[in-house]
N, C-alpha and C positions, 0 to 999 in steps of 0.2 A: 616284643620281637617281631621283625618283619617277615613276611612270606613272599617278598618280591623275588623275581627271577634273578638268579646269579648270572653275571656276565663273565664268560670264560673266553680267554684268548690263548690259543696255541700258537706259539711263535717258534719256528725252526730256523736256526742260524746255520748257513752253509758257508764254510770258509776253508781254504787251504792257502798257504803262503806261496810265493813264487819259487818254483822248482827248476826253472830253466837256468842253465849255467850261463853266466854273463860272458864267458869267453867264447864258447862254441854253440850256444843255443840249445844244447841237448838237455833233456830232462834228467836230472839227477835222482829224482824220486818219481814214482808213478801214482802217488795218492790222489791226484786230481781226477784222472780218468777212472781209477779203480772205484773211488766213491761215486763217480758219475754213473757207472753201470750198475752200482749196487744201491746206494742210499738215495741219490737224487732221483733216479728212475722210480724206485719204490715209493718215495714220498709223493711224487706226482700221481702215481697210480692209485694210492689210497684216496686222494682228493678227487680223482676222476671217477672212482667206482662207488663211493659211498654217497648217495643222495643226501644233500643237506650239510655235508662236511664243509668246514671253513677253517682257514688258518692264515697266519702271517708267515711268509717265507722271506727270509733275509739273506741277501748275498753280499759278500765282499766282491767288488768289481774286478779285482785281480784274479779271482777264481773264475768269473764269467769269461774273462779274456783267455785264460788257459784252457777252459773247456772248448771254446770256439777254435782255438789254435790246435788242440789235439785232434778235433774232428777234421779240420782242414788238412793237417799233416797226413792223417790216415787216408783221406780221399786222394791226395797226391800220390801216396805210395801205391795204392791200389791201381792208379792209372799208369804205374810204371816209372814214376819219378824218384826223387831222392829218398833215402831212408828216413824213417819217422823221427829218429833221434831220441827214442825211448827203448832201452834194451828189451823189455818185455814185449812191446808192440812189434819191434823189429823182428824178434824171434818168432812171433806169430806169422809175420810176413815171410818167414823162411830164412831170415838172416841170423843164423846162430853165430855167436862170437867165436873167433878162432883161438885167441890166446887163453892160456890156462887161467890167468887172473880174471879175465872177463867172464869166463865160463863159471868160475867159482862164485863171482859176484852175482851172476844171474841166478845160480842155484840158491844162494843165500837170500836173494830178494824173494824167492818163492816160498820162503819159510815164514813170511810175515802175514800170518792169518790166525784168527782165533782157533785154538787147538780143538776145543770141544765142539764148536758149532760149524766151523768151516773146514776142518781137516778130518777129524774122526767120524764126522757124519758121512764121509765118503771113503769107504775102505780102500779103493784103488789109489786115491790121493794120499791117504794115510800111509800106505806102503811106500809110495814114492817119496813122501815127506821124510820118513825115517831114513830112506836111502840117501836122500840129499843131505840130511843132518850129518850122517856119517861121513859123506864125501867132503862136506865143508870142514868138518872137524879134522879130517885126515889130510886136507888140502889135496884131494884127489879128484880132478874134474870129471864130471859125468860125460859119457859118450853121447853122440848126437841123439840116438833114439830115446834114451832115458831123459835127457835134458828137454827134448821137444815135448815128451809126454808130461813132464813136470810143469813146464810153462803152460801147456794147455789146461791142465787140471787147476793150476793156480788161478787162471782167468775164469774158468768155470766156477770155482769156489767163490769168486768175487762177484758173480752175476747176482742181481737182485731176484727176489722171488717173483716179481712181476715179469721179469725177463724170462725166467725159466718157465713160468706158466703160459706165457704168451708166444713162445717160439718153440715149435716141435723139434727143430734141429738141435737146440740146446738140450732138450729132454732126451733126445736120442744119444747124444754124446755122453750125457750123464749115465744113461742106461748101459751103454757099451763099456765104458770104464777104461779101456786100454785100446791100443792099436790105432791111435789117431794118425791120420794121413796129413801130408802138407795141405791137401785140399780142405780137410777139416779145420786146420788152423787158419787158413785164409778165410774160410766161411765165418769163423769166430771173429776174426779181425773185421770183416765187413759188418758183422752185427755190432761190434763195439763202436765202429764209426757211425753207423746209423743211429744208435741210441744216444751217442754224444751229440750228434748234429740235431737231434730232435728235442733235446732237453730245454734249451732256451725257448723255442717256439711253444713247447707244451706249457711251460709256466706262464708265458705271455698269454696263451689262450685261457688258462685258468683264471688269470687276472681279468681278462676281458669278460669272462662269465660271472665275475663277482665272487668266485669261490676262494680266491687267494688275494690277499693284499701283499704286494711286493714292496720290500723296503731294502735299504742298503747299509753297508758298513763302509766308511771312508776308505779310499782306494786300496792301499796295500796293508790295511789292518793295523795302523799305528795306534798307540795309546795317546790320544789327542791331548789330554791334560798334561802328560809328561813332556810332550813336544812343546806345548805352549810355555810351561814353566814347571820344571820338575820339583820345585820347592813345594808344590801343592801336595806332594806325598806326605809332608809333615802334618797336614791337617788331620789325618787318621793315624799317622805313625810319627809322632813328634820327635822321637829319639833316633830315628833311622839315619844312618850315615848316607850321604848323597854324593854324587860325582863332584869333583872339585870345581868344575865350571858349568854354567848353564848351557843348554843346547843352543847354538847360535841360530838366530832367525827362526825359532821354532814356531812362532805364531803364523808366520807366512807359510811355513811348511804345512801346518795343520789346515790352513785355508786351501792350499794346493790340493791336498788329499780329498777334501770335500768337493772342490770344483771338478777335479778330475773324475771322481766317482760319479757325480751327477751326469757328466757328459757321457761316460761309458754306459751308465744305466739307461739313459735315454736312447743311446744307439742300439742297445740290445733289446729293450722292451718298448720303445716308442712312447714313453711317458715319463714324467717326473714322479719320483716317489714322495709320499706324504711323510714318511717317517724314517728314522735312523736308529739302529742298534749300534752305538759306537763300539769300536773294538773292545771286547771283554767287558762291555757295559761301563767303560771308563768315562767318568764325567767329572766336571768341575763347573763352577759358575761361569768361567770364561768359555768352556766348551759348549755349554748350553746356549750361551749368547751367540757363539759362532754358528751353531746349528740353526737357531731361530732366524738369524740374519740371512742364512742361506735359503730360507723358505721352508724348512721342515716344520710340520705341524705337531710332530711328537717325537720324543726320544724315550728310551727305556734303559733301565739299569737294574742293579741288584737291591734287594730289600735292606741289606745292611747299610747301604748308602743312606737310605731314608732314616733308619734307626739312628745313625750317627748325626743326622741333620736336625732331628726333632728333640725337644727337651724330654728327657726320660725315656727316649726310644719310641714312645707312642705305639704300644703293641697293637697290632692289627691295622695300623695306618696304611699299610701297603694295599689294602682292599679299597681304599678311596681313590677317586680320580683327582689328580693334582696337576697344577700348572705352575711354571716358574717364569718370572720376569726379571731377567738379569740383563743389564745394558738396554732396558726399555722395550724389548720385544718378547711377547709371551710365547711359551711352548708347552704343550701338554707333556706330562711326565708319568711314566708307568713303571712299576717296580715288581720285579720277578718274585713269585712266591717260591722261596728257596726249598721249603719242605716238600711240596708236591713236585716241583721240577726235579729235585734230586731223587725222589722216590722212583720216578720214571727212569732217570739216568743211571741210578746205581742199585736200586733194590728190586724193582719188579722183574728184572732180567731173570731171576731165579724162581719166579712164581709161575703158576699156571695162568695163562692169559686171562681167562674169565674171572679167576679169583683176584688178580691184580686190578682189573678194571672195576670190579665190585668194590674193592677197597678204595680206589680213587674216587668213585662216585659217592661213597659213604662219607668221605672226608669233605668233598664239595658240599654235600647236603648239611653236614655239621657246620660248616662256615656260614651257609645261607641261614640256617635256623638260629644261629647264635648272633647274627649280625644285627646291630641296633642303629646303623646309620640311616640318614634320611634318604640316601640314594642306594640303589642295588649295589652289592659288593662286586668288585672287579678282581678276578683271579687271573694272574698272568703267568702262564707256563712258558718259560723261555729257556731253550736248551739247544745244544749242538744237534743239528739234524743229520749227522753222519756217523760220529764215532761210537755212539751208544749201541747201535743196533747189532753189531757183530757179537755182542755179549748176550743177545737174546737168541733163542731158537728161531730158525727160519728168518733171520734178519729182522726180527720184531714184527713179521707180517701179521700173525694172528693177534698179537697184542694190539697193534694199531688199527687193524680192521675192526676188532671188537670195540676198541675205545671209541672210534668215530661213530660206529653203528649205534652204540648205546647212548652216546652223548646226544645225538640228534633226536633220540626218543624221549629225553628227559623233559618233562613239562616245566621244571623250575630251573633249567640251565639253558642259557642262550649262547651259542657260539657266535662270536663277533670278532672284530679286528680293532687294532689300536686306532686306525684312521677313522673308523666309524665312531668310536667313543670320543675321539678328539673333536669331531664335527659337532657332537651334541653339546659341548661346552659344559658349563655348570660345575667346574672343578674347583677345588680349594687352592688358594695361593700358597706356594711353598716359600716360607720366609727366608730361608738360607739353604745352602747345600754344602755339605762336607764332601770334599773330593774323594772319590774311591771307585771301585770296580765291583763286579758281581761276586768276586772271590773275597770273602771276609770283609768287604767294604773298604779295602785299602789297595795299595799298589805293590804289596810285598813280593808278588811274583814277577815283577818287572824292574824293580829298583830297590836299593837299600842293602843289597848283599855285595860282598867284595867282587864276585865275578860279574854280576849284573852291572854294577857301577863301572867296572873296567870296560865292559862292552859299550856302555854309553860314552865313555871317554874315547874309545876307538871310533865310534860313530861321529862324535863331535869333531874329532880331528879330520875325518874324511869330509864332513860338511864344510869345515873351514877351508879345506883345499878346494872343494867345489866352488865355494863363494869366490875365492881368489881367481880361479880359472874362468868362471863365468863373467867376472868383472873385467878381465884383462884380455883374454885371447879366444875364448869359445864364442864365436860370433854367429856362426851358421845356425839358423832356426832349428833345423832337424837335429843337429848335434847338441844344442842346448836342451831340447826336449828329451833326448836320449839320456843326458846327464841327470835331469830331474827325475825321470822315470827310474833310473838305476838307484838314485838316492832314496826314492820312495821305497824300493824293495828293501834297502838296508834299514829303513825306519820301522819295519814291521815288528809287531809285538812278539811274534813267535820266537825270534832269536833269544830274547831276554827271558821268556818263560822258562826255557829249558836249561838255562845256566844257573849255577849255584843251588842253594837250598837242598831239597831232598829228592832231586831227580835221579833217574836211572843213569849211571855214568856213561853207558854206551850211547843212549839217546842224546845225552848232553854233549858228548864229544862230537857226535854227528852234526847236531845243529850248530855247534861252535864252528866246525869246519865250513859248513854251508855259509854261515854268517861272514866269516873271514874271506871266503871266496867271493861273496857278493860285494864286500867292501873293496877287495882287490880289483874286481871288475869296474867299480866306480873310478878308481884311480886310473885304470887303463883307458877308460872313456875320456878322462881329463888329459890323456897324453903323458901321464906320469908313471914312474915306477912305483909299485906298491911298497909302502914302508916295511922295514924289517919286522916291526911289531906284529904285522899280520901273519908272520910265519910262526908266531908263538901262541900256543894254546891259551885260551881264556879259561876254559873249563879245566880246573886242576884238582878240586877237592870235593866233588859231588858225592852225595850219599844216596842210597836207595830207600825210598819209602813207597810201598805199594799204594797207599792212599793218595799221596801227592801225585804219583805217576799216573794213576787212573783218573784223576780229576779232569785232565785235558781230554781224555778219551771219551768221557761220558758227559761232561759238563757243557757249558756254553762258551 
């Protein structure tokens, strides 16, 4: 048995879909900036404050662009210009909605927070929360005073621990609890704007210092293998029903998302990334070849993809360094350790932080001691960098601080990055790859269900309409780019995840509506009337499963 140092990579994936309405540009959901002031700020703070900490931080570029856009909109609003176009932020700016429906919608939006850790932890907010619940149920809009207080508390509840600890005015608002003035709300809006504007520069600086390796997900978070050829779903799900027609021109669209992401990433961070976490870890042989040709040194996916690709599953093979050579260009391949990643995402939330970290370290040590390979084992923790933490006390602050602090003290654990491992070479050749994702090693959450397949058909019809318009009448370069960008939004993985299967019906209906609105926006950009089919719900028979519903919130 070897006593070599174990190589550990912590990879945090940051992603939100496009929430801007294609018709009027308003944000229909606030998740981008809410996670910005909570999870993205805290994750940067952990890496800034623990000497020796290292990680890979992966961004979808459509998220980067929305973060920058939100910060710019807040700055303009504070300068006295147009409303921000986000109901919560505009309410902070003093623009409470006038209509009953809008006021009820705003109150309902302020109910989306973890009840135990983000609501009941603050008695004044918990009291307002219950008042808002009753008002929404009774369809009785709150008055200005209570609505303003509710919005203020909602934003306070969504601030990260690093923001609370680093800004005395936030601590004062939390201490006071009620009686917030318009000036208090404006000050909170200024803080949100500053934190959002600082995010990309903070990560850029962390990368410059060698603390973080920055990587990307292709632009709008599409499932690349399904764009290229959705028949690859049969490699892991041979009996799954698929859409009646292939997605037209999907390979070119996959290349577009990669090229667009690289350009956006370089614009924000000033350098090209070495690696790629494809959306949902979705890979196929064609996808890896595409990424290798685009210049990526590494890609990562889920362990079940490797198990499906090797004879007999080759237990423990995901601790090896691998590379693949499909279409003649090699690329390093890393595979998520599902057990340890999921323990962080799903189990440790209910543990004492020190106990959870001790358990994690013991499991790492067991892997190291039992490893018999010629090279040190590589353990890849790959998970959502945003949705898990609201399920932890204090946004996971004590868990992550303790985790990083203990890891850098371990003599037999080395924190590293995928890029560093890829540069060392010496990895084993992967003979073949069974197409799949990090979830179960297949694509069941995006295709093969009646509703998901119907969504692909609506998307394929819109793509065909776009192809016709681009070939015949959309000649202006800016108009063509707007069409392609809107098409990319429609190709995002998120719409398909929430349709069919065991999803919460309310969330499924919401994402269904957003998806159809985005498709309608594409037709409008083409100068066409959206087809009647887009007025018909896709989500019709969803069932609720807490396990399936929580996977997105804490997984990767």
